[in-house]
N, C-alpha and C positions, 0 to 999 in steps of 0.2 A: 581261089583266095575268097573268100564272102565277101559281099557287096560292102562297099568302106561305108557308105548309110547306118551300118547296123553296128559300127565300132564308134562308140562315144563324139558322133559329128554331132552338130548341134543346128537346131533348125531355127529354135529362138531361144535367143541369147536371155534376155528377162525371164522366161523360166526354167531355164536350166538354175542363174542366179537364185531364182524361188525356190528351188528342188535342196539348193544348199543351205541354205539360208531356215526352211520352212520348221514347226514344231508339229506339223498334222502327220497323224499318226502313217499313213499310207506315204505322203507326200517325203517325209523325210528318208523314207527306206530307200526311195527309186533310185538315189545315186549308186547304192550299194547294190541292188538289183542289175543296176546296170552295168556293173563292175564285172560282178561273178559270170552274166549273160555272154561276153565280150572274152572275158578270160578264157573262158570254159569254151567258148566256139575257135576261138585259139590253139588252143590246146588241141582241140577234135581237130585243126590244122596237119600242127605238126603230127599228131598221131599218126594220122593216114599216111604221113610223107617218110615217116621215120622206120611205122611198123607197119603199116598195109593196113587193105582193106579188113583182111581175115579177124584182125586182132582189134581192130574199132568194131567192129561186128559181137564181135565176142563181146569186149566190155559195154559196148551199148543193151546186150541181150541180158546182162549182168545188172546193170544200174537198171535198166524197166523190170528186171522182177526185184530189185532192193526196195524200188517205191511200190511197187506192190506190198511187199512187204510190211513196210511202214506203215499205209494203208490198214492193214487188217489188224495193225498193233498198234494203233490209231483206237481202232476199238474196245481194244482193253487189253492190257497182258495175258487172262487170261481164255480169250477168244483168239487171241493168238499162237498160243500156245498150244491149243487142243483141235485147231482148225485142221480140218483137209486140204483146202487149198493153198494153208501155210507148207504143210508136208511137200505138199506137189512140188512148188516154187522152189524148196532148198532139195528138191530133188532132182530137178532139173538144172540147178546151177551148179549142185555137187557132181551130176554127172557130167556136165562143160569142162569144170575144174579138175577132173581127174584123168581126162583125156589130153591134157594141154603136157605139152614137154615145159622142161624146167626155164628153156628159151622164152617159151612160148608165156608162163605162166608169170615170167620178171615184166616182160613188157606190159602185162595185163595189172600188175601190182605196180609199175610205175605208172603207168597213167592214173590209175585213181590216188595214189599219194600226190604226183603234181600238182591236180587239181585241189587236193588238199593245200599245200602250201599255195598256188595261187589264190584260193578262197579265204586264207588267213591273212592274207596282203592286202586282200581285197575290203574283211571286218578290220585291219587294223586303217586303213586307211579311212575309212566310215568313221572308224572310234574318232579319228585326227578331227575328219572334218565337222561332226558334232562339235569337238571341245572349243573348235574355231566360233561357229555358232554361238554355241556357250556363253562364250566371252562376251560375242558381238552383243548380246540383249543383257550383260551383266546378269546372268538369271544366279539365283540365291536359294537353289536347291542342295539338299543335305551331301555333303564331300564338299564342297565348294570353299572355299579359301572365301570369297565374298559375304556366303549366303553365313559362314561359322562367325563373322565379324559385326553382320548387320544383327545377329542374335545376339552379339554379345552386347550390343550399344542397347538393344530392345532389353536387354535385363538389367541397364543401369550401370555398364562398363563406359567409360568415356576412353577418347584415343588413348591418353597417357597408360588411365590402368589396364587395357589390353596391350601395351607394348610390356608392360609390366608383367602379365601373363604369358605374352609370346618368348619374352625371354628366358622362361622356367623351360622353353622346350627343346628337346635335343633328340630329333628324328636320326636313326644309324641303322641304315639299310647295310645288313650283313653278306656279302655275296663266296658264295659257294659251289662248290667243285663238285655237291653229289650229285651222282650218277645217274642225270634223269634229263639230259640235252641230249637229244637224240640227232639232232641235226648237225650235218658236217660245217667247217669252218666256212669253207668254198661255197658251200648249199647258202648260207647264212650271207655272204659277201653278194649274190646273185639277187635274195631277195632285196635285200636295200636298193641293189639299180632298179629292179622292177617298183618297188615303192614310192622311189621319187619321179618316176616316170609315170605313177598313178595321180602320185602331187600337180603332177603338169599339167595335165586332165581336168585338173578341177579349177583351173587357172582362165577367167573370162577376162576378156574374151577368147573363144576356142574357134581358129578360123579350121579349115575342112583340111587346108594340108597340114597344120599342126598338127588336128586327133588323124590325119592319117601316117604322117609320120612317126609321131609316137604308140599307133597301132604297130608300126614295123618293127619299131625299138621294143617295144613286150614281146614280140615273135621274135625274134633275135635273141630275147633270152629267157625265154622257155623251150629255142632249142639247144641252147646251152644249158640249160638247166637238164634237159632229156637226155645231153649225152655224157651227165657228170654223175658219179657212183655217188648214191645217194647215202651209202653205207661206208664209213671208213671201211679200209683192206689191214688197217693193221691196228690194236689198244691206244688209245690215249696214253702219252703219259704223263706225269705230274707238271713235267716243265711244258707239256701241249696244252695243260688245264690253266697253271698262270698265263699263259699267253694268250688265251681264251676269253681268262677271266677278268681282262684288262683290253678287250677289246673295245668296248662299248664306251669307256671310260671319256673316250676325248670328244667324240662327234654326239651323246648324247647326255653327258654330266658335268665335264668339265668348263667346256665353252659354252653352252647353254647357260648354266647353273647362275650368275647373273641375271638374266631372261626372268627366273622363276621371283626374285629379289625386287625387281622393275614391276613385275605382276602384282607383286601383294602389296608396292607401296600404292599402287592404282590401287588396288580394292580397298585399301586402310583411305584412300582420301572419297572413292565411292562410298566407303558406308559412312564415315565420319565429317567429311566434307572439309578435310584438312592436307593439304599438301605435305606430304614424307616423304624425302629423301630417301631412296632405296640406300643408302650407305649407312644411314642409322639407324635401322632394322639389326636389330640382333641376327646372328649366325645360329640358321638353326635346325642345319643340316649338318652329317658328319657321313663318313663312311667307311666300313670294315669290309676285313675277308679271312678265310680260313683258306683257301686256297691256298697249299704249301706249308700251311702251319698245322692242319688236322689228321693229326698221324692215329684216330683211333680203329683202329683196323685195317689202317692202310700202310702195309712195308715200305710202299716209295717214298713216303714222303721223310727223308732224310733230314738228315741237316743240311746236306747239300741245296736241297729243295727249298728249305726257306729262306736261306740265305740268298737264291736264286730269286724266289718271291719278291723277296724286301730291294732285292737290287731293280727287277722289272719296275717295280710298282714307283721306286724313283727316279728314273729315266723318263718314267713315261711324264713326272709329275713335272720334272725340270727340264723336258724338254719341252713342255707347253709352255713353260716360265718365258724359252727361249724363244720361242715365238713372238708372246707376249710384248719385253722386251724390246724386239725387233722392231714389232708395230709400234710401240711406245717412241721409238728413236726416229721413223718415219714420220711419226702423226704431229709431235709435239714439237714444231717449228718455233712460235709466241719468241720474236726477239728481243731481246731486251734493250734494243735502241728503237721500238715502239712503243713497248707495255710496260719495260721493267720487266725485273724480276728481284727475290726474295736476297738480302746480304744471305742471312741463313742458308740459303743453297752455293752461293757464288763460295763462302767459305768452307761449305762441304766440300765444292769441286775441286778447291784448289789443296786442301787436306788429300781428295782424294789423288791427285796427280800428284803428290809428294810421297805417299803410300804407295803408288803402283806405279812408278814409272814407264814400264813397259805397255800398260794400256794408256797412258798419257801421250806417249808418243802420237796415238792413233787416231786422236784429236784434234790434232793439227789441221782437218782436213774440214774440219768444220767450219764456220764462218767466228768471228768472236764473239756475235753478238747472241748466237743458239746454246746457250748455256745448257737446257734441259739436255739436248742428243748428246751433248760433249759429257755430263754428267751419266746419262743412259749407255752412252758407250763405253765408260769403265764399269757401269754395272754390268753388263753382256760380256764384258771381259772375267769379270770376278763369277760370275753362274755356271761361265761354260768350264774353267777352273772346278768349280763347285759338282758339275755329271762327270769330268775328269775324273778328280782325286778330291775328294771332300773333305781330305784332311789336309792338302795345301795350304800353308800358309794366309795367303789371297782367298781362298777360298770362302764362302759365305758360311759361318760357324752354326748358323738355324735360318729357318723362313722369315722370323721375325727380324734381322738385320735385313734383307730384302726389302721387308717391308717398312721397315721404321724411315729407307732410303725412300720409297715412291711415298708415303705420307708425308716427307718434306717437301717431294713435287707436287703435292696434291697442295700445299697450303700456299707455296709461292703462287701455282695456277690461282688460287683463289683470293690472294689478298693484288693482281692483276689482271681483275677484268677476266677472270679463264676459269671462272664456276663451272660451265657448261662442259668445260673441256677436260676439269676434275675428274666428275661424274659421269661422261662417257665413254672416257677412255685408261685413267686412274683407277678410279672407282670396282671395274669389275676384275682388275687386276690383285687387288687388297683385297674382293671377298673370295676369289680362288688363294689367294696365299694365306688368309685365316681358315678357308675350308679345307684344304687339303695341304696346308705344308708342305715341308719337304718326304714327306711319306707318300701321302697321296690317301692311304688309308692307313687304319690299325690294323694290324695281323694277329689273329687270336691266334692260339698254342692250344689243341685240345689233345688229350691220352686220357685213356679210359682208368678208373679207378684202380681195377686190381692191377694191373700193370706196376703203379708206386706203391701199390700195397707186398707186393712180391719185391720188389727195388729194397725198398725196407726192411723185410724183413733179413734179407739176402747180406742187407752193409751191418745190419745190427747182429745177425748171428757173427759175423769178425771183429764186432767190437764189444763183443760180451768180457766181461771179466776174467781173473783166473790167469794165471801162465802161459802162454803162448806156445809154452814146450812142453807142457801135461797132455796126453789123449792126443787125438788129432788132428791136424791141421784144420782149419774150417774150407768150407765149399766155396771156389771159386765162384764169381758172380753168374749169371745164367746170361747168356747172349742178351736177352730182353731188358735185360738189367744195365749192360754193359755199352747197351745202342741208347736207355734212356739217359745213362750219365754223359754221353758225350752230345745228345741233342743238348741239353741242359747247360752245360760247359758252352757250346756254338752259341745259346740263346744270350748267357751271357758275354760272350765276345761280344754278337750282333747288335745289343742292348749299349753298347759303349761307340760301336761303330757307327749307327743308323740314328736318325730322330729320336729322342726318350719315348715319343708316343707311336712309335711305328709299333712296339712290342710294351703291353701291356698288362694282357689278360689272360691266365693258363683255364681251360675251361677242364672240368674233371666230368668225363663221361660216366654214368651210372654211380651217381657219389650214392649211399646209403648211409652215412657215419659222418661225424667230425673229424674224425681220424682222417677220412677219406682228404679233407683241407688241412690236416696238419702234415700229412705226409709230403706234399708239393712243397708247403711252405721249408718244411725242413730238408728234400729233395734237394730244392735251389739255393737255400745257404750252403747245402755241400758243395755244389757246382760255381759257389762263389754269385749268385743272382742276388741282386739287392730287391727284399721282395716289400721293406720298407719304401716308399715315396720321401721323394727329397726336393723339398719345394726351392730351395734354392740352387740346387742346377736342374730342376725342371724335371728330373726323373719321375714317372710316377707310382716306380717301383712295377715287380709282377703281382698284380690280384690273383688270389684263385678263386675259379668263379665254379660253385658246383651247379651240376648238371642232372635236374631229380626227372627220371625219366617214366620209370613204371607206376602204375597205380599205387603200392604200395610207397614209393620213394615222394610220391608226391605227396600222398598224409602226412609221412613222416617229416617234410620239411621242413615247417614251421617249428619243429620239437627242436631239430638238427642243426637251425639258424638260433633258436633263441641260446641255445648251449653253446655256439661258438661266439654269440654277438654278448655273453655275461661273461666268457673267458676272461682272467684279469693279462693273462699271456697275449690275447689279441687285442686289447684297446690297444697300442703301441702302434701294431698297425693299420687300423679303423682310424685313427688319428692321423695317422699319416698320408689317408687316401681323403681327409675332411669328411671321414664317420662314412663314407659313402660304402657299399658294396654291392654288387652285380653277384645275383641269382640267374641260372637258365631255366626254362619250363622245357621240356620236350615233348611235342605234341603226335610226332609219327608212332614212337615208341608205346607210350601210352595208351594210344589208339590200340596197336598188336596186341595188347596187353590186356586192354580191359572193354576193349568196343567205342564204337563210336561218343555215346551219352557219354559212360561214366569219364570217359575222357575229357571231355568239355567241361562235366561239371567239377571233376577232381583238376584241373587245371586253373577254374575257377576258382574254386576256392582256397589252394594252394596262395594263388595272386591274392586274396584278401587277404587272407591268415597270415603270409608273410608279412604285408603291409603294416597289419597291426602289430605282430610283432618286433618287428627293424622300428615302429616309432615307440613303443616301448621302450627298446635297448637304447635308442638315442641314434637310430639306424639311418642313411636317406639310401632306402633301396632302389636300387635300378633292375627293371626285368629284363630279361632276355629272350624272349619269346621265337623258340625253335620252332616256325613253321613253314610249310613244305609247302606245294601246289595245288595240290589234291586235296577236297575239303577233310576229308580223313585226317592228315596233317597238319590243318591248323587255315587251310588255304581258301579260306572265305571271301567275300570282298573284302578290301580293306577296310573303308573308313566306317563300315557296319561291327565288322570283327571288334574295332579300337574302343568303338562307344561303345560295347557292350561288354568292357573291364568292370568288374566291382566298383561302385562309386565309395569315392574317398580312398580310393588304393592306389592312385597314380601320381606321380612327383612330378610328371612332365617330361621324362626319358623313355623313348620307345627304341629299344633296338630291336631288329626282325629278321632271322631269315633271311635272303632272297637266293630261291634255289631251281637249278635246271631250266626246265622250258619257260620258268617263269620269268629268270631274266630278260631272255630274250622277249618275253611277251610286254615285260614292262617297260626295260632298256633300249631295246632294239633303234629306238628310234626319239630323238630329243622331244618333242612334242608329246609322248607318252611318258619318256621319263620325269618331266614335267610335274606334267596331270598326277603320275604316282607321288612324287614329293608332294604334290596340294594336296591330295587324298591324306596321306598320312600326317601330315604338319597340322592342317581343318581339325581331321579328329582326335588329335591328339589335343588342340587348344580347348576342343568342345568334352573330350575327357576330363582335362582339367581343373576346365571351370565351369564344368555344366549347366551353359545360359538356357536351359531350356527345350533342348530338342528330346532329349527323352529323361522320363523319370529313372534320377539314379536309384532310387531305395525300393529293391523287391519291398514286396508284401511278406510277410511271416510265412504264411499257408502256401505260398510260390518258393520258396525254400522249402520248406518240409517236401512237398511234392517232388519237386527235384530231387531231392534226397531219396527217396522211397524209390521214385521211378530210376535212379542212379544204381542202387543196391538191385533193383528187380534185375536192370538190363546186363549188370558186372557177371550177376549170378546166371543168365540165361547164357550169357556170351563165354564165360568161361566152362559151363558144363559141354557146349555143344559146338565151340571151337577151339580155344587154348587150349583145354584138356580131352577132347575128344580123339579117340587116337585114329578116326577116321578121316583126320583134317589134313593132312601133314601127306598122305598119300593121291588123296584126291586132287590136292594141289597141284602138286609135283606133277600127277601125270594130265589132267585138265584144261593148264595153264602152261605157257610157255617161258614160267619160270628156271627149268632148266637151260631154255637157249638162254635165256637172258646176256650173257655172255658173249655171244653171237652179233650183239647188235654194236659192241666193243664203241657202249655208250661212255665208261669213266675209268680213271685207275684204278679204283679202290675196290677191291672183290665182295660178293654178294654176302657173303658171311664171313664174322669174326672171327670165327676157327671153323676146322673141318668137323664140329658136331653134324650132327640133322636133326636135331630140335627145333623148335619152332620159336622155344626162348631164343636161339643165337643165330637165325635169321634175321638178318635185317629187316626195318621196316621199308625200304626203298623196295626192295625186289616182292615185299610182301603186298604190296600195293600194285606194283607192274603186275604180277601176274594174273589177281584179281582184274584189273580195269581191262589187260588185253583180250580175258578170255570173256568179256562182257556181262559179269557178275559184279562185278564195283562193292564187293561182299563189305570190307571195310567201312566203307561211308553211310551204313545203315542198318547192318546186324544188328538185333536186338531192341532196337527203337520202337518197334512195331508190338511187341513182347510188354515192355515197359508201358508204352501207353496206354495198352489196353487191360494190361492188369494194372493199372492205377486207377482208369475209367471205368473198368466192372466191381472195383473192391470198395467206390466210394461214392455218396448219392452227391449229385453236383461235380463227379467229379470231370467230365466231359465239360461243364461249363468253366469249373476253375483252367483247366490246361488252355479254354481257346479265350480265358483272361489274362491268362502269362503270354501268349500271343500276341497280344495286343497291348501288353506292357511291362513285360520283361525281357529285355534286350538279348539276354544269353539264352533263352530258351528261342527265343525267334528266330534268330542268328542258327542255332543248332537244327531248325525243323529247315529252316528256309535251305541252306548245306544238305540237306537229306532228302530235299525236296528234288534238287538239282542232281545229286547222286542216281537216285529212283530213276530220275529221267533218263541217262543212261544206261541202266539196264538194260540188257534188251536177253531173256527168256529162251525164245528160240533158238539166237547163236548159242547161250551159254549151254543147251541142253546139247547141242553141237561138242561143243568140247569138252561137256560130261563124258558123250560117247567114247573120248579115247581112254578113259578108265577100264581098265581090262576086267577087272573085279565087279562083274554086274550089279551083286549086290549090294558093296560098298557105294557103287556109282548110285545107284538108287535111292541108298537110306540118306546119302550127302546132298542128293539136289533135291528130293521132295522136300529137305530141311529147308533148304535153301527158299524154294518156291513158296512154303508156305508163309517162311516168314514175310519175303519179299510182299505179300499178300495182303498180310495183316500189317505191314510196317504200312504200305502207298496206301489201304482203306485210313489209316488213323491219321497221315500227315493231311490228305484229302480233308478227311471229317477236320481234322485240329484247323485248317486254314479255312475251311466254306469255299471249297473250290471241287467243281466239276472234275478239272484233267488234270495232271501236273505241270506247273508252269504256265496257269492260266493267269496270273498279277507277275510274268515273267516273257513278255512277249519277246525279248530282243533273245534272252536264252533257247526260248522255245523255237527261235526262229531262225537261229544257228542251228540249233542240231538237227531242226528240218532239213535245213542247204544241206548238211555233212552225211546225215547216216547213208542216203541212197549208195555215198561212194563210199563209206568205213566198211558198210555190213559184208560188201564183196570181197575184200581185204582180208575179213574174217572169216570168212568160208574159203578162200584161197590156203590162211594160215593152218585151217585144222586139216588140208588136204598134207601138207607138207607137213605137220608134225604126224600124221597117223605115215604118209613115207618114214619118216624117222625113227618112229618108235617101231617100224618093220625091219627097220639094219638098214634100211636103205644109208649112201653117207658119202657126200663128195661136197668140195669146197662151195660146186656149185646153189646145190641142196640150202646148202650154209648161209648162202650169201642171200641167197633170195626171200628166206625164211626171214632172217633178220630185217631185211627191206618190207616185210611186212610189217616188223615190230615198228618198225621206224613211221609207218604209212600209217598204222593204225592209232600212234600217239600222236601224228599232225591232224590224225582227222579228230583224235577226241579232244587235242590241246591239254594232255594230262599222259603222262610215263608212269610216274611211281611217286 
């Protein structure tokens, strides 16, 4: 064992505290470096014990070689690609790896992958400690709620006006089961245990014995990680995904949510000087899910799966309320013999006793003066019945019924000297009820437009006029149509069985025309679903939501929606929804279809023009952004992405998908989850009120430049990628995309059909293959060509794009995203993957194309940003990559070797498992899957 003093022990408590609080660039990184160093040393202990000195020596040889590889890469991608020393390092590492048995290769992979697990935890813990330090100093940097409120005040808005703006905000994260989370559930559980220990190590004063105890606890958890399968041995089912999708709710969202509003109230007090109770703030966050409702291309999302998703969500939130009421029953002990109680409550208690005699008998054990406990005991009885059988006559009919009773309790407390009790005990439960209801989240239903079109055609053929005895009988509906009708009939039943807010939107993938929406309206009517909203019953109906995904569909979206919103037959539906219409924009598929620059710009224009059309048609447009985790799928930093939206094209409602590894990154911990909610709400308020952080109105020349660059990028991308016959064979051989399913990441197939076309390949495996093979192609290809073409064509073109970088948020966001992606590209490693392509001529054509465009893009990005090297102005990201790369690079070498063996015909369960472990490890190291 290493000496104890190297593991978090504290010589000077005051200096350690200063490290946790300082803003000094070097000093604030010391705790992170300490965590990484100590965790790495503990992993070394485990590696020696569990795998032996030989494997430890091999791991160190590969790591040191990777460090030197990165030092050469820091001199420039061109130097590294053509460097003799780089070739030598590469050859030595490949020779070592080629001589490894599968068992030894797995040990090496496990070592590096475990290091990433630990590094990720260290960085997560550092993010939390920096957030605590920021709140301690009441910082007002962009992204903080406090900073936004201060800018609101500076812009002339007082507290009341700002509250009015805030009331228009509704942020809706929508959790999806898109197959991008590689970590097993048991591994995530072990992560949380280590994370909690790391937090304890920041609690000062920290004694030597406590540091040693925490060190030993972490060592135990690393042992457990080492001995645990990191790759799933079976494909997860939809039921597994439903369960995993609910894991983060209790600890990260439901329980801590009241803290978000308390922090917001404190920020209001800090910014405006007025005390504001948290209960007086509007509810600005709600939640959604696709897990169990997204059946586009996933045959395993059956009607039964949808029912299960609703049941599990309901059980989750009702279980929380049961715990909350049990706690209230223990805490609300004020005695009417001492402070009194309202007549309203006494009367309500008597009515409840009479209505629920079975529960009334259980209240006799309480002292006569403890009315609150008696009243809550009956509420507990009813809530338990609600969980067991929602249709029981004594069950609560809805969340509002329970909330009304708790508000009655609150009024009585406040009227009898118990305002603090009301705020501290009752208000948090009321906030949860308002946010989560009895359904937890809204479950979106999704299916592809062509499935509906086929069903309408088949059913329409059966309803054509004429004598049914003349000629042949109409063909029977296809299996797909029968399944669709079964799904819709089940939805009709579920909408009556569960809270009406549980299902309210039906998303139509691949929307290309108005008929795609009308098909869903007609089919829903056939199945007995009320599409119209019904204010009297509280049923919001079932709104068809178009999803525009391809470049052409994004361009057509405003015309399609104008036609829909102008149709007389559609007006009653709009009226029933309060003239509200949701529209979804697809980031992933538009990127695959048109490249990074064109996708970004066409989504921006569709966003802008849809709002203009909505305003002209008297429609309240709510946009749903289908973003992913990687930048090519819209996954840029949250605050920056939101405020980059078009000016005057945001009504306050932000709905956004949270996918795969992003869910774990943002919501695995309460502190991180609350910070992410703060970012989204603050940015939404910023984008709505525009208090001066950014100039919302771009110059005409900037818009024209973006249009021209987008056209150039699109033509270049389509010619060289989408329509290039070389790309698909290169992609399938030079990346592990054909091995994607070995990682058993999710239940959904990688393709919508058995077609081998690029058009039919899902965007996630498309991104996955390029990320794993270190090309990162979807995040940058075509951008350099567009920038260079524009700059060379126009006098003053460079100065113009540099001005756009300073003043045009969407362009700045694009450039920063491309910069991050370029920093993750590794040309020497990508060349190794290219070596897997059997056709040498094809390999050379494609790889040379990529290298030329990479160099062009990198050079132009540096010129436009005024930097000498990538990430020069993003030191945190640069530091993270420097930390990870020497550990992720050897995994790529192992993966190439295993792919080579597999392509030669070697086949075994062990080979597939170790190959899947490399996929997991690289994804964890790069913090991206697809």
